[in-house]
Phi, psi and omega in degrees: 000139180301153178294341181299326184272349179053054175064022181242145174285167189308318181291323176292319178303316182301315175303315173297320180292329173304319179297318177302321180293318179302312178300317179295326185272350190291158173200172180300333189264358187094183187257335185272316189290124169315136188301327181289322179296307180302320178295322183293317180296314178296318180300316181295317177292315176301313181297321178300309181300320181296311185293318179297314178302317176301318182289326178286330177276324192256351184069197192271008193271336193247046179304314184292329176298314185296322182291318182289332179288319177297333180298312173297324175295323178300312177301318180289323180293313182296317178292320178300314178299316180296320176297314179297320178299310177301321178298317178297322179291322178294321177293326176297313182297317179301316180293324178296318181291322179294322179287328175296319178290326173291324175299319190281326191245344181228058179303312186294328178287327172297320177299318177303310179303315183301311183298322176295325181296310180288335171296316182296331180279354181107359177281153182198166173061221182300312181306316181298317179300316183297312181302310183295310180304315176301311181288332179290340180275352183231100185299324185291314179294320178296317176303314181295321179290320180291325179292323184274315181279318180279318185259350181069021180269142178237104188297330175300339185275350183276119187261154172292133182306324177300332179285316175303317183297318180302326175297318174293325176300311177300318185293313175297312181296318177301311181295323181296320179298311180296315175296318181298318170309312181290320179296317184274325188255338181218063192303326188280320178230358183287326182292317176301314185302307179301323176299314174304313182296308184299313180295321181299313180299312187293316185288320178295320179291324178292321179295321179288324175297329176272001183061036174260173176291126184289313186299306177307321181293320180295312184301305184302314178295320177298316184296312186298317184292317176298319176296318184293319177295318186287320172300316175301316180294318178293322181286329176294320183293328182275330186254330186266000000 
């Protein structure tokens, strides 16, 4: 067997390449949810929890301290989302260049992989040969097919890092506005209520976008947020 396959048959090589593609496409938000949506949801929940804990620890006297802290948090979240987006794009570009190199320098092996892919799809005989020949005649089309079929990558799902960063910006800003309303206008019970609403909307929206069950996602996110805020408040009461 050719060294290109590393002692694997073409189909086994394709399976290994699929795993490689999943690694290249992975991110903290998963593969299905658009990056800017996930960034907005996570940023909103995290910002809300930070403000809720600060409110529980500092009381209602330090609104502006919370707001100035969130200004720094906003810069961090937006920058971090952009950095993660760039890292993901760099992984994608590396995989594309590796596959392009294989197409240019290992065409017989790429043809075997292509044949194995379409045999697994049910193609056979003359039709299989025609499909393979047509794809091998166009390097750009072959590259796209190998990225999508062999590696399982879908290029349209990759977003520009600035778009992902804009999601984080919207999440932090939206959560801050909602929590600020509760802090300034309903200081006694507004922050917890606004936190519940913000976290529920963020978790529910993300779950709906991923076509997951909305209610369990909302309940679990609210439960974890409540546990975190309550623990911080209890420890502060005991230690401070």
